[in-house]
mmCIF file of the N, C-alpha and C atoms, coordinates in Angstrom:
data_MODEL
# 
_entry.id   MODEL 
# 
loop_
_atom_site.group_PDB 
_atom_site.id 
_atom_site.type_symbol 
_atom_site.label_atom_id 
_atom_site.label_alt_id 
_atom_site.label_comp_id 
_atom_site.label_asym_id 
_atom_site.label_entity_id 
_atom_site.label_seq_id 
_atom_site.pdbx_PDB_ins_code 
_atom_site.Cartn_x 
_atom_site.Cartn_y 
_atom_site.Cartn_z 
_atom_site.occupancy 
_atom_site.B_iso_or_equiv 
_atom_site.pdbx_formal_charge 
_atom_site.auth_seq_id 
_atom_site.auth_comp_id 
_atom_site.auth_asym_id 
_atom_site.auth_atom_id 
_atom_site.pdbx_PDB_model_num 
ATOM 1   N N  . MET A 1 1  ? -27.806 4.105  -50.238 1.00 0.00 ? 1  MET A N  1 
ATOM 2   C CA . MET A 1 1  ? -28.402 4.544  -51.493 1.00 0.00 ? 1  MET A CA 1 
ATOM 3   C C  . MET A 1 1  ? -29.918 4.724  -51.294 1.00 0.00 ? 1  MET A C  1 
ATOM 4   N N  . GLU A 1 2  ? -30.436 5.797  -51.837 1.00 0.00 ? 2  GLU A N  1 
ATOM 5   C CA . GLU A 1 2  ? -31.859 6.089  -51.702 1.00 0.00 ? 2  GLU A CA 1 
ATOM 6   C C  . GLU A 1 2  ? -32.631 5.373  -52.807 1.00 0.00 ? 2  GLU A C  1 
ATOM 7   N N  . ASN A 1 3  ? -33.827 4.933  -52.477 1.00 0.00 ? 3  ASN A N  1 
ATOM 8   C CA . ASN A 1 3  ? -34.685 4.249  -53.440 1.00 0.00 ? 3  ASN A CA 1 
ATOM 9   C C  . ASN A 1 3  ? -35.200 5.237  -54.476 1.00 0.00 ? 3  ASN A C  1 
ATOM 10  N N  . ILE A 1 4  ? -35.349 4.767  -55.696 1.00 0.00 ? 4  ILE A N  1 
ATOM 11  C CA . ILE A 1 4  ? -35.847 5.585  -56.798 1.00 0.00 ? 4  ILE A CA 1 
ATOM 12  C C  . ILE A 1 4  ? -37.126 4.950  -57.318 1.00 0.00 ? 4  ILE A C  1 
ATOM 13  N N  . VAL A 1 5  ? -38.126 5.791  -57.595 1.00 0.00 ? 5  VAL A N  1 
ATOM 14  C CA . VAL A 1 5  ? -39.388 5.294  -58.139 1.00 0.00 ? 5  VAL A CA 1 
ATOM 15  C C  . VAL A 1 5  ? -39.884 6.272  -59.200 1.00 0.00 ? 5  VAL A C  1 
ATOM 16  N N  . ASN A 1 6  ? -40.431 5.726  -60.257 1.00 0.00 ? 6  ASN A N  1 
ATOM 17  C CA . ASN A 1 6  ? -41.028 6.528  -61.322 1.00 0.00 ? 6  ASN A CA 1 
ATOM 18  C C  . ASN A 1 6  ? -42.388 7.030  -60.862 1.00 0.00 ? 6  ASN A C  1 
ATOM 19  N N  . LEU A 1 7  ? -42.767 8.232  -61.262 1.00 0.00 ? 7  LEU A N  1 
ATOM 20  C CA . LEU A 1 7  ? -44.033 8.826  -60.842 1.00 0.00 ? 7  LEU A CA 1 
ATOM 21  C C  . LEU A 1 7  ? -45.228 7.950  -61.207 1.00 0.00 ? 7  LEU A C  1 
ATOM 22  N N  . LYS A 1 8  ? -45.221 7.361  -62.388 1.00 0.00 ? 8  LYS A N  1 
ATOM 23  C CA . LYS A 1 8  ? -46.327 6.493  -62.809 1.00 0.00 ? 8  LYS A CA 1 
ATOM 24  C C  . LYS A 1 8  ? -46.432 5.279  -61.887 1.00 0.00 ? 8  LYS A C  1 
ATOM 25  N N  . GLU A 1 9  ? -45.300 4.677  -61.559 1.00 0.00 ? 9  GLU A N  1 
ATOM 26  C CA . GLU A 1 9  ? -45.267 3.530  -60.654 1.00 0.00 ? 9  GLU A CA 1 
ATOM 27  C C  . GLU A 1 9  ? -45.821 3.918  -59.282 1.00 0.00 ? 9  GLU A C  1 
ATOM 28  N N  . LEU A 1 10 ? -45.426 5.089  -58.795 1.00 0.00 ? 10 LEU A N  1 
ATOM 29  C CA . LEU A 1 10 ? -45.921 5.563  -57.501 1.00 0.00 ? 10 LEU A CA 1 
ATOM 30  C C  . LEU A 1 10 ? -47.436 5.749  -57.528 1.00 0.00 ? 10 LEU A C  1 
ATOM 31  N N  . ARG A 1 11 ? -47.948 6.396  -58.568 1.00 0.00 ? 11 ARG A N  1 
ATOM 32  C CA . ARG A 1 11 ? -49.401 6.620  -58.678 1.00 0.00 ? 11 ARG A CA 1 
ATOM 33  C C  . ARG A 1 11 ? -50.162 5.304  -58.720 1.00 0.00 ? 11 ARG A C  1 
ATOM 34  N N  . GLU A 1 12 ? -49.659 4.348  -59.461 1.00 0.00 ? 12 GLU A N  1 
ATOM 35  C CA . GLU A 1 12 ? -50.358 3.076  -59.628 1.00 0.00 ? 12 GLU A CA 1 
ATOM 36  C C  . GLU A 1 12 ? -50.285 2.187  -58.386 1.00 0.00 ? 12 GLU A C  1 
ATOM 37  N N  . ASN A 1 13 ? -49.305 2.432  -57.518 1.00 0.00 ? 13 ASN A N  1 
ATOM 38  C CA . ASN A 1 13 ? -49.098 1.578  -56.338 1.00 0.00 ? 13 ASN A CA 1 
ATOM 39  C C  . ASN A 1 13 ? -48.921 2.413  -55.078 1.00 0.00 ? 13 ASN A C  1 
ATOM 40  N N  . MET A 1 14 ? -49.715 3.458  -54.941 1.00 0.00 ? 14 MET A N  1 
ATOM 41  C CA . MET A 1 14 ? -49.564 4.403  -53.838 1.00 0.00 ? 14 MET A CA 1 
ATOM 42  C C  . MET A 1 14 ? -49.633 3.724  -52.471 1.00 0.00 ? 14 MET A C  1 
ATOM 43  N N  . GLU A 1 15 ? -50.574 2.829  -52.283 1.00 0.00 ? 15 GLU A N  1 
ATOM 44  C CA . GLU A 1 15 ? -50.731 2.178  -50.976 1.00 0.00 ? 15 GLU A CA 1 
ATOM 45  C C  . GLU A 1 15 ? -49.479 1.390  -50.603 1.00 0.00 ? 15 GLU A C  1 
ATOM 46  N N  . ARG A 1 16 ? -48.905 0.685  -51.560 1.00 0.00 ? 16 ARG A N  1 
ATOM 47  C CA . ARG A 1 16 ? -47.693 -0.095 -51.292 1.00 0.00 ? 16 ARG A CA 1 
ATOM 48  C C  . ARG A 1 16 ? -46.536 0.814  -50.865 1.00 0.00 ? 16 ARG A C  1 
ATOM 49  N N  . TYR A 1 17 ? -46.372 1.943  -51.561 1.00 0.00 ? 17 TYR A N  1 
ATOM 50  C CA . TYR A 1 17 ? -45.297 2.866  -51.215 1.00 0.00 ? 17 TYR A CA 1 
ATOM 51  C C  . TYR A 1 17 ? -45.572 3.585  -49.899 1.00 0.00 ? 17 TYR A C  1 
ATOM 52  N N  . ALA A 1 18 ? -46.835 3.881  -49.616 1.00 0.00 ? 18 ALA A N  1 
ATOM 53  C CA . ALA A 1 18 ? -47.186 4.491  -48.333 1.00 0.00 ? 18 ALA A CA 1 
ATOM 54  C C  . ALA A 1 18 ? -46.810 3.567  -47.190 1.00 0.00 ? 18 ALA A C  1 
ATOM 55  N N  . GLN A 1 19 ? -47.045 2.275  -47.355 1.00 0.00 ? 19 GLN A N  1 
ATOM 56  C CA . GLN A 1 19 ? -46.675 1.299  -46.324 1.00 0.00 ? 19 GLN A CA 1 
ATOM 57  C C  . GLN A 1 19 ? -45.158 1.242  -46.143 1.00 0.00 ? 19 GLN A C  1 
ATOM 58  N N  . LYS A 1 20 ? -44.419 1.320  -47.256 1.00 0.00 ? 20 LYS A N  1 
ATOM 59  C CA . LYS A 1 20 ? -42.962 1.288  -47.165 1.00 0.00 ? 20 LYS A CA 1 
ATOM 60  C C  . LYS A 1 20 ? -42.434 2.527  -46.449 1.00 0.00 ? 20 LYS A C  1 
ATOM 61  N N  . VAL A 1 21 ? -43.011 3.686  -46.744 1.00 0.00 ? 21 VAL A N  1 
ATOM 62  C CA . VAL A 1 21 ? -42.592 4.919  -46.077 1.00 0.00 ? 21 VAL A CA 1 
ATOM 63  C C  . VAL A 1 21 ? -42.912 4.837  -44.592 1.00 0.00 ? 21 VAL A C  1 
ATOM 64  N N  . GLN A 1 22 ? -44.066 4.287  -44.272 1.00 0.00 ? 22 GLN A N  1 
ATOM 65  C CA . GLN A 1 22 ? -44.455 4.130  -42.872 1.00 0.00 ? 22 GLN A CA 1 
ATOM 66  C C  . GLN A 1 22 ? -43.452 3.246  -42.118 1.00 0.00 ? 22 GLN A C  1 
ATOM 67  N N  . LYS A 1 23 ? -42.829 2.313  -42.828 1.00 0.00 ? 23 LYS A N  1 
ATOM 68  C CA . LYS A 1 23 ? -41.837 1.422  -42.217 1.00 0.00 ? 23 LYS A CA 1 
ATOM 69  C C  . LYS A 1 23 ? -40.441 2.052  -42.168 1.00 0.00 ? 23 LYS A C  1 
ATOM 70  N N  . GLY A 1 24 ? -40.305 3.269  -42.743 1.00 0.00 ? 24 GLY A N  1 
ATOM 71  C CA . GLY A 1 24 ? -39.019 3.963  -42.658 1.00 0.00 ? 24 GLY A CA 1 
ATOM 72  C C  . GLY A 1 24 ? -38.287 4.173  -43.965 1.00 0.00 ? 24 GLY A C  1 
ATOM 73  N N  . ASP A 1 25 ? -38.781 3.622  -45.063 1.00 0.00 ? 25 ASP A N  1 
ATOM 74  C CA . ASP A 1 25 ? -38.120 3.811  -46.354 1.00 0.00 ? 25 ASP A CA 1 
ATOM 75  C C  . ASP A 1 25 ? -38.397 5.210  -46.897 1.00 0.00 ? 25 ASP A C  1 
ATOM 76  N N  . SER A 1 26 ? -37.505 5.702  -47.721 1.00 0.00 ? 26 SER A N  1 
ATOM 77  C CA . SER A 1 26 ? -37.728 6.971  -48.416 1.00 0.00 ? 26 SER A CA 1 
ATOM 78  C C  . SER A 1 26 ? -37.437 6.768  -49.892 1.00 0.00 ? 26 SER A C  1 
ATOM 79  N N  . PHE A 1 27 ? -38.013 7.609  -50.711 1.00 0.00 ? 27 PHE A N  1 
ATOM 80  C CA . PHE A 1 27 ? -37.904 7.464  -52.160 1.00 0.00 ? 27 PHE A CA 1 
ATOM 81  C C  . PHE A 1 27 ? -37.722 8.825  -52.830 1.00 0.00 ? 27 PHE A C  1 
ATOM 82  N N  . VAL A 1 28 ? -36.948 8.829  -53.910 1.00 0.00 ? 28 VAL A N  1 
ATOM 83  C CA . VAL A 1 28 ? -36.886 9.981  -54.796 1.00 0.00 ? 28 VAL A CA 1 
ATOM 84  C C  . VAL A 1 28 ? -37.759 9.628  -55.990 1.00 0.00 ? 28 VAL A C  1 
ATOM 85  N N  . VAL A 1 29 ? -38.711 10.495 -56.287 1.00 0.00 ? 29 VAL A N  1 
ATOM 86  C CA . VAL A 1 29 ? -39.664 10.239 -57.366 1.00 0.00 ? 29 VAL A CA 1 
ATOM 87  C C  . VAL A 1 29 ? -39.197 10.972 -58.618 1.00 0.00 ? 29 VAL A C  1 
ATOM 88  N N  . PHE A 1 30 ? -39.130 10.218 -59.714 1.00 0.00 ? 30 PHE A N  1 
ATOM 89  C CA . PHE A 1 30 ? -38.660 10.742 -60.994 1.00 0.00 ? 30 PHE A CA 1 
ATOM 90  C C  . PHE A 1 30 ? -39.779 10.767 -62.014 1.00 0.00 ? 30 PHE A C  1 
ATOM 91  N N  . LYS A 1 31 ? -39.706 11.719 -62.935 1.00 0.00 ? 31 LYS A N  1 
ATOM 92  C CA . LYS A 1 31 ? -40.584 11.767 -64.100 1.00 0.00 ? 31 LYS A CA 1 
ATOM 93  C C  . LYS A 1 31 ? -39.707 12.108 -65.294 1.00 0.00 ? 31 LYS A C  1 
ATOM 94  N N  . ARG A 1 32 ? -39.744 11.257 -66.283 1.00 0.00 ? 32 ARG A N  1 
ATOM 95  C CA . ARG A 1 32 ? -38.923 11.440 -67.494 1.00 0.00 ? 32 ARG A CA 1 
ATOM 96  C C  . ARG A 1 32 ? -37.450 11.650 -67.153 1.00 0.00 ? 32 ARG A C  1 
ATOM 97  N N  . SER A 1 33 ? -36.949 10.810 -66.296 1.00 0.00 ? 33 SER A N  1 
ATOM 98  C CA . SER A 1 33 ? -35.538 10.783 -65.887 1.00 0.00 ? 33 SER A CA 1 
ATOM 99  C C  . SER A 1 33 ? -35.094 12.016 -65.107 1.00 0.00 ? 33 SER A C  1 
ATOM 100 N N  . LYS A 1 34 ? -36.035 12.813 -64.603 1.00 0.00 ? 34 LYS A N  1 
ATOM 101 C CA . LYS A 1 34 ? -35.689 13.987 -63.800 1.00 0.00 ? 34 LYS A CA 1 
ATOM 102 C C  . LYS A 1 34 ? -36.322 13.847 -62.416 1.00 0.00 ? 34 LYS A C  1 
ATOM 103 N N  . PRO A 1 35 ? -35.540 14.124 -61.379 1.00 0.00 ? 35 PRO A N  1 
ATOM 104 C CA . PRO A 1 35 ? -36.097 14.037 -60.031 1.00 0.00 ? 35 PRO A CA 1 
ATOM 105 C C  . PRO A 1 35 ? -37.135 15.133 -59.787 1.00 0.00 ? 35 PRO A C  1 
ATOM 106 N N  . LEU A 1 36 ? -38.275 14.734 -59.195 1.00 0.00 ? 36 LEU A N  1 
ATOM 107 C CA . LEU A 1 36 ? -39.347 15.689 -58.894 1.00 0.00 ? 36 LEU A CA 1 
ATOM 108 C C  . LEU A 1 36 ? -39.399 16.032 -57.408 1.00 0.00 ? 36 LEU A C  1 
ATOM 109 N N  . PHE A 1 37 ? -39.432 14.998 -56.575 1.00 0.00 ? 37 PHE A N  1 
ATOM 110 C CA . PHE A 1 37 ? -39.544 15.214 -55.138 1.00 0.00 ? 37 PHE A CA 1 
ATOM 111 C C  . PHE A 1 37 ? -39.128 13.963 -54.394 1.00 0.00 ? 37 PHE A C  1 
ATOM 112 N N  . ARG A 1 38 ? -39.000 14.102 -53.087 1.00 0.00 ? 38 ARG A N  1 
ATOM 113 C CA . ARG A 1 38 ? -38.637 12.986 -52.222 1.00 0.00 ? 38 ARG A CA 1 
ATOM 114 C C  . ARG A 1 38 ? -39.811 12.728 -51.281 1.00 0.00 ? 38 ARG A C  1 
ATOM 115 N N  . ILE A 1 39 ? -40.132 11.469 -51.065 1.00 0.00 ? 39 ILE A N  1 
ATOM 116 C CA . ILE A 1 39 ? -41.104 11.113 -50.035 1.00 0.00 ? 39 ILE A CA 1 
ATOM 117 C C  . ILE A 1 39 ? -40.346 10.362 -48.949 1.00 0.00 ? 39 ILE A C  1 
ATOM 118 N N  . ALA A 1 40 ? -40.623 10.748 -47.715 1.00 0.00 ? 40 ALA A N  1 
ATOM 119 C CA . ALA A 1 40 ? -39.916 10.161 -46.581 1.00 0.00 ? 40 ALA A CA 1 
ATOM 120 C C  . ALA A 1 40 ? -40.818 10.208 -45.363 1.00 0.00 ? 40 ALA A C  1 
ATOM 121 N N  . PRO A 1 41 ? -40.567 9.335  -44.396 1.00 0.00 ? 41 PRO A N  1 
ATOM 122 C CA . PRO A 1 41 ? -41.369 9.375  -43.175 1.00 0.00 ? 41 PRO A CA 1 
ATOM 123 C C  . PRO A 1 41 ? -41.111 10.672 -42.410 1.00 0.00 ? 41 PRO A C  1 
ATOM 124 N N  . ILE A 1 42 ? -42.136 11.141 -41.708 1.00 0.00 ? 42 ILE A N  1 
ATOM 125 C CA . ILE A 1 42 ? -41.945 12.335 -40.889 1.00 0.00 ? 42 ILE A CA 1 
ATOM 126 C C  . ILE A 1 42 ? -41.254 11.950 -39.598 1.00 0.00 ? 42 ILE A C  1 
ATOM 127 N N  . GLU A 1 43 ? -40.573 12.891 -39.017 1.00 0.00 ? 43 GLU A N  1 
ATOM 128 C CA . GLU A 1 43 ? -39.901 12.649 -37.749 1.00 0.00 ? 43 GLU A CA 1 
ATOM 129 C C  . GLU A 1 43 ? -40.926 12.798 -36.634 1.00 0.00 ? 43 GLU A C  1 
ATOM 130 N N  . ILE A 1 44 ? -40.971 11.821 -35.758 1.00 0.00 ? 44 ILE A N  1 
ATOM 131 C CA . ILE A 1 44 ? -41.883 11.877 -34.623 1.00 0.00 ? 44 ILE A CA 1 
ATOM 132 C C  . ILE A 1 44 ? -41.508 13.082 -33.766 1.00 0.00 ? 44 ILE A C  1 
ATOM 133 N N  . GLY A 1 45 ? -42.514 13.822 -33.351 1.00 0.00 ? 45 GLY A N  1 
ATOM 134 C CA . GLY A 1 45 ? -42.280 14.996 -32.521 1.00 0.00 ? 45 GLY A CA 1 
ATOM 135 C C  . GLY A 1 45 ? -42.119 16.280 -33.310 1.00 0.00 ? 45 GLY A C  1 
ATOM 136 N N  . VAL A 1 46 ? -41.994 16.185 -34.635 1.00 0.00 ? 46 VAL A N  1 
ATOM 137 C CA . VAL A 1 46 ? -41.841 17.372 -35.460 1.00 0.00 ? 46 VAL A CA 1 
ATOM 138 C C  . VAL A 1 46 ? -43.184 18.079 -35.624 1.00 0.00 ? 46 VAL A C  1 
ATOM 139 N N  . TRP A 1 47 ? -44.252 17.314 -35.772 1.00 0.00 ? 47 TRP A N  1 
ATOM 140 C CA . TRP A 1 47 ? -45.583 17.882 -35.994 1.00 0.00 ? 47 TRP A CA 1 
ATOM 141 C C  . TRP A 1 47 ? -46.235 18.214 -34.664 1.00 0.00 ? 47 TRP A C  1 
ATOM 142 N N  . GLU A 1 48 ? -46.844 19.359 -34.612 1.00 0.00 ? 48 GLU A N  1 
ATOM 143 C CA . GLU A 1 48 ? -47.577 19.791 -33.426 1.00 0.00 ? 48 GLU A CA 1 
ATOM 144 C C  . GLU A 1 48 ? -49.006 20.077 -33.837 1.00 0.00 ? 48 GLU A C  1 
ATOM 145 N N  . GLU A 1 49 ? -49.945 19.420 -33.172 1.00 0.00 ? 49 GLU A N  1 
ATOM 146 C CA . GLU A 1 49 ? -51.351 19.632 -33.499 1.00 0.00 ? 49 GLU A CA 1 
ATOM 147 C C  . GLU A 1 49 ? -51.799 20.962 -32.913 1.00 0.00 ? 49 GLU A C  1 
ATOM 148 N N  . LEU A 1 50 ? -52.256 21.849 -33.774 1.00 0.00 ? 50 LEU A N  1 
ATOM 149 C CA . LEU A 1 50 ? -52.744 23.134 -33.316 1.00 0.00 ? 50 LEU A CA 1 
ATOM 150 C C  . LEU A 1 50 ? -54.244 23.100 -33.092 1.00 0.00 ? 50 LEU A C  1 
ATOM 151 N N  . ILE A 1 51 ? -54.948 22.509 -34.049 1.00 0.00 ? 51 ILE A N  1 
ATOM 152 C CA . ILE A 1 51 ? -56.395 22.400 -33.920 1.00 0.00 ? 51 ILE A CA 1 
ATOM 153 C C  . ILE A 1 51 ? -56.865 21.202 -34.739 1.00 0.00 ? 51 ILE A C  1 
ATOM 154 N N  . ASP A 1 52 ? -57.788 20.460 -34.196 1.00 0.00 ? 52 ASP A N  1 
ATOM 155 C CA . ASP A 1 52 ? -58.373 19.320 -34.897 1.00 0.00 ? 52 ASP A CA 1 
ATOM 156 C C  . ASP A 1 52 ? -59.796 19.715 -35.287 1.00 0.00 ? 52 ASP A C  1 
ATOM 157 N N  . PHE A 1 53 ? -59.974 20.057 -36.556 1.00 0.00 ? 53 PHE A N  1 
ATOM 158 C CA . PHE A 1 53 ? -61.272 20.537 -37.023 1.00 0.00 ? 53 PHE A CA 1 
ATOM 159 C C  . PHE A 1 53 ? -62.355 19.466 -36.966 1.00 0.00 ? 53 PHE A C  1 
ATOM 160 N N  . THR A 1 54 ? -61.953 18.197 -36.875 1.00 0.00 ? 54 THR A N  1 
ATOM 161 C CA . THR A 1 54 ? -62.967 17.147 -36.757 1.00 0.00 ? 54 THR A CA 1 
ATOM 162 C C  . THR A 1 54 ? -63.595 17.157 -35.368 1.00 0.00 ? 54 THR A C  1 
ATOM 163 N N  . LYS A 1 55 ? -62.939 17.801 -34.406 1.00 0.00 ? 55 LYS A N  1 
ATOM 164 C CA . LYS A 1 55 ? -63.525 17.924 -33.072 1.00 0.00 ? 55 LYS A CA 1 
ATOM 165 C C  . LYS A 1 55 ? -64.558 19.055 -33.030 1.00 0.00 ? 55 LYS A C  1 
ATOM 166 N N  . ILE A 1 56 ? -64.452 19.994 -33.961 1.00 0.00 ? 56 ILE A N  1 
ATOM 167 C CA . ILE A 1 56 ? -65.415 21.088 -34.049 1.00 0.00 ? 56 ILE A CA 1 
ATOM 168 C C  . ILE A 1 56 ? -66.702 20.598 -34.703 1.00 0.00 ? 56 ILE A C  1 
ATOM 169 N N  . ARG A 1 57 ? -66.540 19.865 -35.787 1.00 0.00 ? 57 ARG A N  1 
ATOM 170 C CA . ARG A 1 57 ? -67.690 19.338 -36.519 1.00 0.00 ? 57 ARG A CA 1 
ATOM 171 C C  . ARG A 1 57 ? -67.287 18.005 -37.133 1.00 0.00 ? 57 ARG A C  1 
ATOM 172 N N  . LYS A 1 58 ? -68.148 16.988 -37.006 1.00 0.00 ? 58 LYS A N  1 
ATOM 173 C CA . LYS A 1 58 ? -67.865 15.679 -37.586 1.00 0.00 ? 58 LYS A CA 1 
ATOM 174 C C  . LYS A 1 58 ? -67.613 15.842 -39.082 1.00 0.00 ? 58 LYS A C  1 
ATOM 175 N N  . GLY A 1 59 ? -66.527 15.291 -39.566 1.00 0.00 ? 59 GLY A N  1 
ATOM 176 C CA . GLY A 1 59 ? -66.164 15.414 -40.971 1.00 0.00 ? 59 GLY A CA 1 
ATOM 177 C C  . GLY A 1 59 ? -65.308 16.628 -41.259 1.00 0.00 ? 59 GLY A C  1 
ATOM 178 N N  . GLY A 1 60 ? -65.075 17.470 -40.235 1.00 0.00 ? 60 GLY A N  1 
ATOM 179 C CA . GLY A 1 60 ? -64.226 18.639 -40.424 1.00 0.00 ? 60 GLY A CA 1 
ATOM 180 C C  . GLY A 1 60 ? -65.015 19.890 -40.752 1.00 0.00 ? 60 GLY A C  1 
ATOM 181 N N  . VAL A 1 61 ? -64.287 20.941 -41.064 1.00 0.00 ? 61 VAL A N  1 
ATOM 182 C CA . VAL A 1 61 ? -64.870 22.246 -41.344 1.00 0.00 ? 61 VAL A CA 1 
ATOM 183 C C  . VAL A 1 61 ? -64.593 22.583 -42.795 1.00 0.00 ? 61 VAL A C  1 
ATOM 184 N N  . ASP A 1 62 ? -65.602 23.112 -43.486 1.00 0.00 ? 62 ASP A N  1 
ATOM 185 C CA . ASP A 1 62 ? -65.443 23.508 -44.883 1.00 0.00 ? 62 ASP A CA 1 
ATOM 186 C C  . ASP A 1 62 ? -64.433 24.657 -44.981 1.00 0.00 ? 62 ASP A C  1 
ATOM 187 N N  . LEU A 1 63 ? -63.518 24.587 -45.919 1.00 0.00 ? 63 LEU A N  1 
ATOM 188 C CA . LEU A 1 63 ? -62.467 25.582 -46.062 1.00 0.00 ? 63 LEU A CA 1 
ATOM 189 C C  . LEU A 1 63 ? -63.037 26.972 -46.312 1.00 0.00 ? 63 LEU A C  1 
ATOM 190 N N  . LYS A 1 64 ? -64.064 27.074 -47.158 1.00 0.00 ? 64 LYS A N  1 
ATOM 191 C CA . LYS A 1 64 ? -64.644 28.394 -47.447 1.00 0.00 ? 64 LYS A CA 1 
ATOM 192 C C  . LYS A 1 64 ? -65.236 29.003 -46.184 1.00 0.00 ? 64 LYS A C  1 
ATOM 193 N N  . GLU A 1 65 ? -65.913 28.180 -45.387 1.00 0.00 ? 65 GLU A N  1 
ATOM 194 C CA . GLU A 1 65 ? -66.492 28.655 -44.133 1.00 0.00 ? 65 GLU A CA 1 
ATOM 195 C C  . GLU A 1 65 ? -65.394 29.123 -43.177 1.00 0.00 ? 65 GLU A C  1 
ATOM 196 N N  . LEU A 1 66 ? -64.328 28.361 -43.100 1.00 0.00 ? 66 LEU A N  1 
ATOM 197 C CA . LEU A 1 66 ? -63.218 28.713 -42.228 1.00 0.00 ? 66 LEU A CA 1 
ATOM 198 C C  . LEU A 1 66 ? -62.601 30.050 -42.648 1.00 0.00 ? 66 LEU A C  1 
ATOM 199 N N  . LEU A 1 67 ? -62.369 30.231 -43.942 1.00 0.00 ? 67 LEU A N  1 
ATOM 200 C CA . LEU A 1 67 ? -61.755 31.472 -44.433 1.00 0.00 ? 67 LEU A CA 1 
ATOM 201 C C  . LEU A 1 67 ? -62.666 32.663 -44.212 1.00 0.00 ? 67 LEU A C  1 
ATOM 202 N N  . GLN A 1 68 ? -63.971 32.471 -44.302 1.00 0.00 ? 68 GLN A N  1 
ATOM 203 C CA . GLN A 1 68 ? -64.901 33.575 -44.060 1.00 0.00 ? 68 GLN A CA 1 
ATOM 204 C C  . GLN A 1 68 ? -64.820 34.051 -42.612 1.00 0.00 ? 68 GLN A C  1 
ATOM 205 N N  . ARG A 1 69 ? -64.537 33.143 -41.697 1.00 0.00 ? 69 ARG A N  1 
ATOM 206 C CA . ARG A 1 69 ? -64.478 33.492 -40.279 1.00 0.00 ? 69 ARG A CA 1 
ATOM 207 C C  . ARG A 1 69 ? -63.173 34.181 -39.903 1.00 0.00 ? 69 ARG A C  1 
ATOM 208 N N  . LEU A 1 70 ? -62.181 34.095 -40.768 1.00 0.00 ? 70 LEU A N  1 
ATOM 209 C CA . LEU A 1 70 ? -60.893 34.729 -40.460 1.00 0.00 ? 70 LEU A CA 1 
ATOM 210 C C  . LEU A 1 70 ? -60.939 36.168 -40.721 1.00 0.00 ? 70 LEU A C  1 
# 
């Protein structure tokens, strides 16, 4: 059975739920008795780093500046 959490509860306790997801738990988030979305841990190896903007400039690159260069 998948864990269920109310959106308000998630907002008020985000750090606690983030830790649970990091440990492998997943949750279906509800608002007014209707499911909104699911939060779950990512699968290792699914994400591929294409570019780390913090390596270009400390703190990252401003989005507007990046879009202007495209």
